[in-house]
C-alpha positions in Angstrom: -10.0 -22.2 -35.9 -9.5 -19.3 -38.3 -7.6 -16.1 -38.0 -10.7 -14.0 -38.6 -12.3 -15.6 -35.5 -9.2 -14.8 -33.4 -9.2 -11.3 -34.7 -12.9 -11.0 -33.8 -12.2 -12.3 -30.3 -9.4 -9.8 -29.8 -11.5 -6.9 -31.1 -14.3 -7.7 -28.6 -11.8 -7.5 -25.8 -10.4 -4.2 -27.0 -13.8 -2.6 -27.6 -15.7 -4.1 -24.6 -18.9 -5.2 -26.4 -19.9 -7.4 -29.3 -21.7 -4.4 -31.0 -18.7 -2.1 -30.9 -16.4 -4.8 -32.2 -18.8 -5.5 -35.1 -18.8 -1.8 -35.9 -15.0 -1.6 -35.9 -14.7 -4.7 -38.0 -17.4 -3.6 -40.3 -19.3 -6.9 -39.6 -23.0 -7.5 -38.7 -23.3 -8.2 -35.0 -24.6 -11.7 -35.9 -21.3 -12.4 -37.7 -19.4 -11.5 -34.6 -21.6 -13.8 -32.5 -21.2 -16.6 -35.0 -17.4 -16.2 -34.9 -17.3 -16.5 -31.2 -19.8 -19.5 -31.1 -17.7 -21.3 -33.6 -14.5 -20.6 -31.7 -16.1 -21.7 -28.4 -17.4 -24.9 -30.0 -13.9 -25.7 -31.3 -12.2 -25.0 -28.0 -14.8 -26.7 -25.9 -15.4 -23.9 -23.4 -17.1 -20.5 -23.1 -15.0 -17.4 -23.8 -17.4 -14.8 -22.5 -20.0 -14.7 -19.8 -23.3 -14.0 -21.4 -24.1 -10.3 -21.0 -23.9 -7.0 -22.8 -20.4 -6.1 -21.5 -18.6 -9.1 -23.0 -16.9 -10.1 -19.7 -14.3 -12.9 -20.1 -14.7 -16.3 -18.4 -11.7 -17.6 -16.4 -11.0 -19.8 -19.4 -11.4 -16.8 -21.7 -8.8 -14.8 -19.7 -6.2 -17.6 -20.2 -7.0 -18.0 -23.9 -6.7 -14.2 -24.4 -3.2 -14.2 -23.1 -2.2 -16.6 -25.9 -4.2 -15.0 -28.7 -1.9 -12.0 -29.0 1.1 -14.3 -29.4 -0.7 -16.3 -32.1 -1.7 -13.2 -34.0 1.7 -11.7 -33.8 3.3 -14.9 -35.1 0.8 -15.0 -37.9 1.4 -11.3 -38.9 5.1 -11.9 -38.8 4.9 -15.0 -40.9 2.8 -13.2 -43.5 5.1 -10.2 -43.6 8.1 -12.5 -44.1 6.4 -14.3 -47.0 5.3 -11.0 -48.6 8.9 -9.7 -48.3 10.1 -12.6 -50.3 7.8 -11.5 -53.1 8.9 -7.9 -52.6 5.3 -6.9 -51.9 5.3 -6.5 -48.1 1.9 -5.0 -47.3 0.0 -3.8 -44.2 -0.3 -1.0 -41.7 2.4 0.5 -39.6 1.7 2.6 -36.5 4.5 4.7 -35.1 4.4 6.9 -32.0 6.6 10.0 -31.8 7.3 12.8 -29.3 6.3 16.1 -30.7 9.9 17.4 -30.3 11.3 14.8 -32.7 8.3 14.3 -35.1 9.3 17.0 -37.5 12.8 15.6 -37.8 11.8 12.0 -38.2 8.6 11.9 -40.2 10.1 13.1 -43.6 12.9 10.4 -43.8 10.4 7.7 -42.6 8.0 8.7 -45.4 10.7 8.8 -48.0 11.9 5.3 -47.0 8.4 3.9 -47.2 7.6 5.7 -50.4 10.8 4.5 -52.1 11.1 1.0 -50.6 7.7 -0.1 -49.3 4.9 1.4 -51.4 2.4 -1.1 -50.2 2.7 -0.2 -46.5 0.4 2.4 -45.0 1.8 4.3 -42.0 -0.1 6.2 -39.2 1.8 8.5 -37.0 0.7 9.2 -33.4 2.3 12.3 -31.9 2.1 12.5 -28.1 3.9 12.5 -24.8 5.8 9.6 -23.2 2.9 8.7 -20.9 0.4 8.4 -23.8 2.8 6.6 -26.2 4.1 4.0 -23.7 0.5 3.3 -22.7 -0.5 2.8 -26.4 2.4 0.4 -26.9 1.3 -1.6 -23.8 -2.3 -1.7 -25.3 -1.0 -2.8 -28.7 -2.3 0.4 -30.4 1.0 1.4 -31.9 4.0 -0.8 -33.1 6.8 1.2 -31.6 7.6 4.7 -30.4 10.3 7.3 -30.0 9.8 8.7 -26.5 11.1 8.7 -22.9 11.3 5.7 -20.6 8.0 5.3 -18.7 9.1 3.2 -15.7 5.5 2.7 -14.6 4.9 0.3 -17.5 6.8 -3.0 -17.3 5.9 -4.7 -20.6 8.1 -2.5 -22.8 11.7 -2.4 -23.8 13.5 0.9 -23.9 16.7 1.6 -26.0 18.1 5.1 -25.3 19.3 7.0 -28.3 19.7 10.7 -27.2 18.9 13.1 -24.5 16.2 15.8 -24.6 16.9 19.2 -23.0 14.4 21.8 -21.8 14.4 25.5 -22.6 12.6 28.5 -21.1 11.3 31.2 -23.5 9.8 34.6 -23.4 8.5 36.8 -26.2 9.0 40.2 -24.5 12.5 41.5 -25.2 12.1 43.7 -22.1 11.1 40.9 -19.8 12.6 41.4 -16.3 14.3 38.0 -16.2 16.4 38.9 -19.3 18.1 41.7 -17.3 19.5 39.2 -14.8 23.0 37.8 -15.3 21.9 34.5 -13.7 18.2 33.5 -13.6 17.2 31.5 -10.5 14.1 29.2 -10.4 12.7 31.6 -7.8 12.9 34.4 -10.3 10.2 32.9 -12.6 7.7 31.4 -10.3 5.5 34.5 -10.1 5.1 34.8 -13.9 2.4 33.0 -15.9 3.8 29.7 -17.1 2.9 27.9 -20.3 3.8 24.3 -20.3 2.8 20.8 -21.5 0.4 18.4 -19.9 0.8 17.3 -16.3 1.8 13.9 -17.6 4.7 15.3 -19.7 8.0 14.0 -18.3 9.7 17.4 -18.8 7.0 19.2 -16.9 7.4 16.6 -14.1 11.1 17.3 -14.0 10.5 21.0 -13.6 8.1 20.3 -10.8 10.6 18.1 -9.1 13.2 20.9 -9.3 10.7 23.3 -7.8 10.0 20.8 -5.0 13.7 20.5 -4.2 13.8 24.3 -3.7 10.5 24.4 -1.8 8.8 26.4 -4.5 5.8 26.2 -6.8 4.4 28.1 -9.8 1.6 30.6 -9.0 -0.1 30.4 -12.4 0.2 27.5 -14.9 -1.5 27.0 -18.3 -1.2 23.6 -19.8 -1.2 22.8 -23.5 -0.9 19.3 -25.0 0.2 20.7 -28.4 3.8 21.7 -27.5 4.4 23.4 -30.9 1.8 26.0 -30.0 3.4 27.1 -26.8 5.8 29.6 -28.4 2.8 31.2 -30.2 0.9 31.3 -26.9 3.5 33.2 -24.9 2.0 36.5 -24.0 3.2 39.6 -22.0 5.5 38.5 -19.3 4.5 34.9 -19.5 7.2 32.2 -19.7 7.1 29.1 -21.9 8.7 25.8 -20.9 9.3 23.5 -23.9 11.5 20.7 -25.1 14.6 22.0 -26.9 14.0 21.5 -30.6 10.5 22.8 -30.6 10.1 25.4 -33.4 10.3 28.9 -32.0 8.7 32.1 -33.2 10.9 34.8 -34.6 10.5 36.9 -31.5 11.0 34.0 -29.0 14.0 34.5 -26.7 15.4 31.6 -24.8 17.2 31.7 -21.4 18.6 29.3 -18.9 17.7 28.7 -15.3 20.6 28.4 -13.0 21.1 24.9 -11.6 18.4 23.3 -13.9 19.8 21.3 -16.8 17.9 18.0 -17.0 18.8 15.7 -19.9 16.0 13.2 -20.3 16.8 10.0 -22.2 14.8 9.6 -25.5 14.8 6.3 -27.3 13.0 3.5 -29.1 10.2 1.8 -27.1 8.6 -1.5 -28.2 6.4 -4.1 -26.5 8.5 -6.8 -24.9 6.0 -9.3 -26.4 6.8 -8.0 -29.9 10.5 -8.0 -29.8 10.8 -11.4 -31.5 8.2 -10.5 -34.2 9.7 -7.4 -35.8 9.2 -7.4 -39.6 12.0 -6.4 -41.9 10.4 -3.0 -42.4 10.1 -2.2 -38.7 13.7 -3.3 -38.1 14.9 -1.1 -41.0 12.9 1.9 -39.8 14.2 1.5 -36.3 17.8 1.5 -37.7 16.9 4.6 -39.7 15.6 6.4 -36.6 18.8 5.3 -34.7 21.0 6.9 -37.3 19.0 10.1 -37.2 19.1 10.5 -33.4 22.4 9.0 -32.3 
């Protein structure tokens, strides 16, 4: 049984078919088939039901649960050995909320460039729902985001709390003339906000529901940094505090609404015992930046 055969098996599960796995691995499809046949011969049972969609057998399902642990242990052992020779190599995938990405990416890149020049890093910027799902699917190594309680196979370590701010671009906007702005004062204006799955948008909706209110017109944008640029006329933008504002952006508070959503490090519970030295040091660096 070889590591490349286990990697092929895992990639087939991720991609859903032998052909897509071969494309991702840059193998001929016959090579992928050979890997699986060899693996099945060594194990003594079939891993996949024969068909185009690569459906796992019952035995294959059980084996798949152990393969992730085997590969994580292998990667961890390799990284430890490479660290000893000061040539730790490989790929690192970090997920970041957009509101913290600009603050964290430069020091992370500086650390990698100075200390770990053989490691390549990919950054995925998204919301909590997306990042926590990618961790659960083993598509990123760890993330800085909120706590998605709908996913159980992750560990969340809170570091700070994210606030929300309301912005307008019109200095003569009617809400700015009010001494106290109530949530009912803004519901009739066009609202620019993140995706429905954004936790901060969900917290705004929860506050509206508590007051038996709802927005009349909502425009969603997944790129939060663009919202300040998109605010038009009497529209109101709702963004995480820390998002870069335009020069003419004016922020204001809504009376009674002050959610502080916990932001922290999220990692797969399966990986917590297989953190390489680099991942541990980067997580400590992030903690020092956010605490």
